[in-house]
N, C-alpha and C positions, 0 to 999 in steps of 0.2 A: 105163942102163936107161931106155927111153922112158916118159914119164909117161902114166898111164891117162887117156884122154880122157873128158870129161863128157858126160852124156846131154842136158843142156839148160843154157842160160845164162839169167841174169836180170839185167836192168838196172833199178836204182832200189831203194834200200834204206831207204825210209820204212817205217812199220810194216807196211803191207799187203804190200810187196815182201819184207820179211824173213820174215813169217809164211808167205807162199806158198812161199818158198825152203825153209823148214824143213819144211813139209808135204810137198813133193816129196822132199826128202832122207830124211824119215822113212819113205817108201815104197820106199826102196832105189835111188833114182835119184841119180846124182852130179850136183851143181849147181855151176856156176861163176858167182859173183856179181860184179857190178861196180857201183860207185857213183862219181859224179863226184868226190866227196870220198874219197880213198884211205883216209884214216884211219878212216872209217866202215866201209869194206869190211873192213879188217884187224881192227877191233874185233868186227864181226859174226862173222867166221870164227873168231876166237880164242875167243869166248864159246860157240861151238857145235862143239866138236871131235869129238864122238862120234855123229853122226847115222848111221843105218844105210847110207845111200847115200854120204854124204860131201859136205862143202862145201869149196870152194876159192875163193880170191879172185883177181881180176885187176886190174892197175894201169891197163891201157889197153884200149880196145875191140879193138885188134888182138890183144892177148894173150887176150882173152875168145874171140874168133872162132877163134883157132888152137887153143884148148883143147877144142873141141867135135867130137863125132862128126858125120859127114855122113849125110844132109843136116842141116845145122846148124839147131837150133831155139833161138830167143832170145825170151824174154818181156820186154816193156817194161812197167815199172810206174812210170811217171812221170806228171806232171800232164798231163791231156788238153789237146789243142790244139797250140799252137806248140812246146811242149817235146817232145811225141811226134814231131812232124814233124822237129825238129832231131836227135833221136836216130836216126830212120830215115835221114835224110840222111847222118849220119856212118857208119852201118852199111853202107849200100849198096855203097860202093867196096870193102869188105872181104869181101863175100859172093860166093858162086858159084851157078851155076844150081841151081834147086830148093831152095835154102836157105829157111828159114821164119822170118818175123818174126811174133810174136804180141803184139797189143796187149791187155793185161789191164785197161786203165783204163776209166773211164766216158766213152768217146768218143762224140761225136756221130755217128750212123750214116752220115750223108752223107759225113763225113770218112773213115770206114772204106771206103765204096764207092770214093771217090777214091783212097785209098791202095792198095787192092787192085788197082785198074786200073793205076795207075802202076807198081807193083812187078811185076805180071804182064808188062807190056811190057818189063821188064828181066830176065825169066826168073826172077824171085824169087816166092815165095809168101807170102801175108799172111793171117793169121787175126785177126779182131776178136772177142775172147771176153769176154762179160760175166762178171764175178766177183761173186757176191752172197753176203752173209753177214757183211760187216764184217770186223774184225780177227780175231774168234774163228773165223769161217767160213774165212777164208784159212788160218788155222793148223791147224784140225782137220777141215775138210771144207766147202767152199763149194758152192753151186749154180753150175755152169759152163755158159755159153751161147755156144759157139763158132760163128762163121760164117766161111765161106771155101770154098775149093776142096775137094772131097771127098777128093782124094788127100792134101792137106795135113792134113786132119782125121785120116786113117788113120795118119799119122806120129805125131801127138801123142795119139791115142786111148788108148794104154796108160797114159800118164802122167795124162791128164785123168780117166779112169775110176778110177784108183788114188786120186787125191787128192780127188775129189769127195765130198760128203756121201753117206751111205748110208741107205736106208730099208728097213724090213722088207718083204719081197716079199708077205706076206699082208695086213698091216694098212696098209702105206704110211706107218707112223710112223717118224720119224727114229731111227736107231740111235745111242746115246750112249755115252760112256765113253772117248773118245779122249784120249790123254795124250801128252806129248812122248816121241817114240821108240816109242810104242805105238798105232798107228792102229787104227781099228775094222776088224774082219775081216768079210767076207761082206756080204750086203745088195745092194740095187740102187743103182748109182751115179746121182747126180743130175746127169747131163750127157748130152747128145746133140748130134749135128750139127744145128744149127738150119736152116742153108741157106747160100746163096752170100753173098759179099761182106759187106754190112752187116747181114745178118739177125740175127746173134747180138747185136750191139750194139742193134739196134732192139728186140728182145724184152727185153733187159735194161732198156732205157729204159721200156718199157711196164710191166715188173715194178715199176720205181721209181714210176711213176705210180699203179699200183694200191696200192703201199705208202703213198703220200701219202693216198689215199682211205681205206685201212684206219685209219691213224693219226688222221685227222680224225674219222672216225665214232666211234672209241673215245673221243676227246676230247669229242664231243657227248654220248655216253652218260654220261660222267663229269659233264659240266656239268649235264645234266638231273637226275641223281640228287643232285648237290650243291645246285643252285639252285632246283629245284622241290620235291624231297622232303626237302631239308635234311639229307642224310646226311653223316656224318663220313668223313674219308679212310680210316680203318681199316675202317669198315663197307663202304665201296665196294670196298676191297681184298678183303674177304671175298667180296663179290658176284662180282668178276672171277675169284677163285679157283674159285668154284662154276661159273661160265660156262666156265672152262677144262676142265672135266670133261665137257662136252657138245659140241654141234655147233660151238661157237665156239672149241674147243680150238686154240690157235695160239701161236706165239712172242710176238706182240705182246700178246695177252691175258695171257699168263703174266707178262711183264715189267711190265705195267700193274698187276697184282695186287701184285707186289713193290714197285713204286715207291710205290703208295698206302699201303703199310704201313711205309714207311721213315721214320725220324725224322732230322731234320737234326742232324748231330753238333755243330754250333756252338751251336744254340739249344734243341734238344730239341723243336722244333715239328715238325708234319708236313712232311716234306721237300718235298712237292709245293707247299705253300703259300709256300715261300721262293724258289721258282724264278720268275724274271720271265716274264711271259706274252708274250714275243716269240719267234717261232719262226724259225729259219734255214732256208735251202734252198740246194741246189747247182745247181739248174737242170733236172734231169731230169724233174721233174713238169711244169715249164713246157714243155719240149720235147715231152712227150707231148700236152699240151693243144694246142700249136701244130700238131703233126702232125695231130691230129684235126680241127682247123679247116681246115687246108690240104686234107685229103681229104674234108671234108664228112661226117665220121663223128661222131655225137653221143657225147660223153664228158663230160657236164656234172658228174658227181660228182667225177671226177678234177680237173676245172677248178676246181670250188668248193673243193676241198682246197687247191689252189695259192692261190686268192684269199684263203682264210682265213688263210694264212700272211702274205700281203701286208697284210691288215687288222691282224693281230697286230703287225706292225712299226710301225704308226702309234700307238705307245704314248702319246706326249705328247698327240697330238690326241684320242685316245680318253679320256684322263684329263680333258682340258678339256671335251670333249663330254658326259661323264657328269654334269657339273654343270649342263648346259643342256638336254639332250634328255630328255624324260620317257618312262618306260616304263609298262606297264599296272598294276604294283603288285598283281597278283593273289596270293592265298594258296592254297596247295594244301590241299585238305580230303579227298582221296581216300585209298584204302588203299595204303600204301607198298609192301607186298609185291606187290600186283597191278601197281602202277606199274613196279616193277623188272622184272617179267616182261615187261611191255609194251615197256620199253626194250630188253630182250634181243631181242625179236621184231623191233623196228624196226632194231636193229643188224644182225641176220641178213639181213633182207630188203634193206636198203640195201647190204650186202656183196655179195649176189647180183647186184644191179644194177650195182654198180661193176665187178665182175669181168666181167659180161656186156659192159660197155662196153669194157674192156681187150681182151678176146678178139675183139670185133667190130672193134676198131681194127687188131689184128694181121691179121685176115682181109682187111681192105681193103688193108693194106700189101703183102700178098703179091701182090695184083693190080697194085698201083701199081709195084712194083719187080721183078716177075717171079720171085718166090720161090714155093716150095711148102712151106708150114709144116704140121707135124704137131701140132695143138693138144692132142691127148691126151698126146703125148710132152712138150710144153712144160709142161702141168699136172703131169706126173709129176716133172719135174726141179725144180719149185717146191716139192715136198713136203718137202724137207730142205735144210739149209744156208743157205737164203736168209731174208731178213727176213720175207717173207709166208708162210713155211712154216706149214701148218695142216692139220687133219683135213679141212677143207672142200675142199681141192684134190683129194682122192681122188674126191669127188663129180663134179668137173669131168672128171677122167680117165675116170670111168665114163660120163659123158654123151657124150664124144667116142668112146668105145668102142661105144656104142649107135648113134651116128650121126656118122661122121667129117665129114660135110658140114653139120652143125648150124649154122643161120644165126645163132642167138642162144641163149645159155644159158637164157634165160627160157622157151624153147620145149621144153626137156628136161622129161620127166615129173616127175623128182624136184624140180627147182627150181620148176616150175609148181605142184606140190602144196604145197611148203614155203611159197610166198608166199600161196597160197589160205588156208592155215591161219593165217598170222600177219598178214595185211594189215590186219585190223580194228585190231589193237594198234598196228601201224605208223602208221596214219592217226590214231589217238587220240593217240599220242605227239607227232606233228608238230603237231596242233591244240593240245595242251597247251603245247608249246614256244612257239608263237605267242601263246597266251593269257597266258603268264607272262613273255614278253619274253626268252626264252633262245634265242640264235641257234643254229639247227641246219641250216645250209645244205647239208651233204652228205646228211643224212637227207631233207630236203625235195626236193633236186634228184633224188635217186634215185627218190623216189615220182613226181615229175613225169615222169621218164624212163619209168618203168613205165607210167603212165597214158597217156603219149603213144604208146608203142610198141604198146599194146593197143587204141588208138583206130582204128576204121575210117575215121573222118573227123575231121580237125583243122581249126581255123580258118584254116589257110594259104590256103584259097580266097579269103577276104576280103583277106588280105595280098597275094596275087598280083593281085587286082583293083585294089588300091591301086597296085601297081607299074605295072600297065598304064595306069592313069589318069594318074599324074604323069610316067611315063617311057617309055610305049609299049613296055614290056618283054614284052608278049604274055602269053597264058595258054592252058592246055589246057582242054578241055571234058569233062564227065562223059559226054556222049552221043556222043563221037567217040573213035577209037583214040588210045592214047598216042603222043606224038611229033608230033602235029599241033598247030600253034600258031595262035592267033587274036588279033585286036586290034580294039577298038572305037574309032571316032572319037568321043572323049568330048566332049560339049558343054561349052564353056568358060563358066563362070559370069561374070556381069556384075560384075566387080570389077577394081580396078587390078592390073596384072601387075608383079611385082617384077623389077627388072633382075638379070641373071645376074652 
């Protein structure tokens, strides 16, 4: 009797790969899994014998390919970069016209553009799909951001919509309660076809950049409450719990409340106080910042979040500098409750600006790479499954529903009004941070971005005059049409000239 073929194959059985395979199998799809170490494949299949769809293992890539229904669909969940290229290279000779390779890793979007083009020339199809939500999301419902040919998306759409996180169609809140073998029923799936070639991985990268900003801003709120108002970890945890009931309701605020109220099992101290203050990073925040610089799009809050992690890594230097460099030594004498509310306002306003930067960056990318992105749909799929999932994202969805061509989120009536109401507190908090010597680079850069974006005239006129003076870079005039450039023959001062 001929063995029933699988709906999809998956290569790479680290935790993310295993959890994604189980998620797919829980939704009734049969999965063939492969790992370079055969023992790991055998162990994984043996430990999960009763999934609704069924799991089977393969010892070779040839066996994997032969086990799949056509057009074959194969997910790669290995380390981004050379490892992904190596797997693709091994797969290509085994595949046939219109088979589909899906990269579910955190790939660099330019690599995805290259891979899609190379495989298209071989009559194969390639999808670069962002997978957000970490290990838990992969297991019970991630946010999925696939980019590639429309026809290839249609082939994987039933699987992607089944396994994605689900949100309530009325409130936009994530539906919870998934368990092994019992996925969540109903709801709106947090996935959509993002666009061609590298669009999915680009949007996933920007998601991660926004995530960097969110995390840094939360840390700044924590630092201000701790170092200015002198609050305990437990007190701050209660504040974050309260914030999670309002406009700041989000996964990151929720887990921050839990972390701040956690005790260290080894010492009984507040857990947050025994964690070394050096933050790691995997590069996607840096990619976001570099992309913004390459395209000339201002994304300072995301960049400051990256730089803050870089500064945190200088632990030994900072310890030495703390004994040499003096701070202001100010003492807080204000009302603590009012201060906490002001910090909340500063966090919300800064968050609006950070997301405005991320969506403005995606808007520029679609022009750069010839994509057509639906920003309302992107905001929708961020509402569940991913790390930045938040009530706030429904407001972004609403903003693009009102105006699909919205140039910047700050111009939407809701966000405009929100900042109008809270900006006095925002400015006060940043002033207090400077006065007390508490670094708040993300808060401050977000405010500078806001003030720059709302300025009819910036001091760049002087900067461009300087450029014309020392380098004959020309300038435009306020009394002439845009696009006409001028230069002055600047008089050279009577001083010695430096050799080049």
